[in-house]
Phi, psi and omega in degrees: 000337176299319180299320178300318178299314181293326175298315179299317179293322177295323178293322181298314181295319180296317177299320182294314187285334180270347181300318179299314180300322184289317179294321181298318184292330182269358178075025185247009183288138181263174181297340180256022185281348180280159177287130173232164178169208183206157172233139183237148180213136177220140183211139179214141182214135176235146172223171179108234180294332174230160185221124182206154173217132183221132180216142176213146182225145178219150175220128176226135182227140181223150179213136174221129175237185176299334185249334190236151172220101191239157178209159177211148174208153179213134177233149176216135176220132175216137184220142174232147178196173180282126178233154183261125181232162175241122182284182182296337180271000181086009182274143179267126183233153173252134177223160177264114188223164178288133183239349175204135177205107186216139167220151174204155179208160181191170179207162175214147178232117180247125179258121187285133170272327180200177179308340184244331185250156183200157170264129184237133171255124186227153177206147176212153171217138177222147177232127180220120180284352187230021183252176178294332173240134181298317177208153174207146177216147184221138167236148188203159170227143184197188179251132176243151182219127176269100186285329183211132179210103176230182179302332184247339187227139172227136176216124181224157180227140174227139181208135179177174181275156180205179179229132183230152178219143183205154178248111179296143176293163180293119177265199178218150178218155180252125178235119179055040176081002180251130180272124180228153179298149176227124183246124176270157180287163178295140180249148174212151180192163170277136183233165168255123181255135174229144180221133170234127186238120181230133178229141178214124180268106183291311173225182184295338179239008180233129180227145177239140176218151183212126179236124175244126185240135174231132171234096187253127175224176184293333182269319186210142172245121179258131178235139179217134177228129179240123184235138184208145177233116185244137179238122181281135176261317174229188177296323185258335186248141177219160168248133183229132175259123184237150176220121183242142177233132176234133183218134172243131185283337181240117179222159177287155177304134183092359183245134179279147184285328194236140175235141178233158177212126178245129184228149170232113191234152166273127182247135172245118181278120179282000000 
């Protein structure tokens, strides 16, 4: 079934990227029909009494024509730092090890029914070595509605059914007073997917955005909220502060439900 998820995501991306070509060949492409978006990069490093390295990168692309409303995203996070471990002899040691390793990507293709409403096919996949789920992927189809669209404000909603599959991370359980690893089998279920996307331009060079995603099923409910504040330095370059929250309602013993990520990135507007 994981292959089915990846195939669905690939078809979603293909539909989004071919939409522009279809509109161009039929002569319906609008002035905003080209792909626009931004790329982000953040890096931090410390040495001396403590040692750490952190890097994250993001890519977001959007396209809108008379007939299509499409998007694509990809994120990557990797961090290393000093951690305390206990060796086989019971001695406590400090070593420089990976503390975060995550990548995720996704796409959506929306076919407009009128200037405000559209049918959307969406898919996403993420892999995280340090989260409550080792990997999880979702494909869905739904209805989207642009509730508000002005020069300064945009507000849209998406809702529909989907299918998700995920591999829970290794948890722990206590047997006869001894804590041992516990690995659960791969999970899959039908979910209800909801998305709320809000953008507001505070001033000519300051913009706020917030995206809330929900994938709710009988076994697990996944929630993700991404909030960002960007300040433009030039037409192409910005500084952006972001805060992300990820939450899974069902996790194995010894695993936390919620993960957060705070970033300060340099943004290049495409």
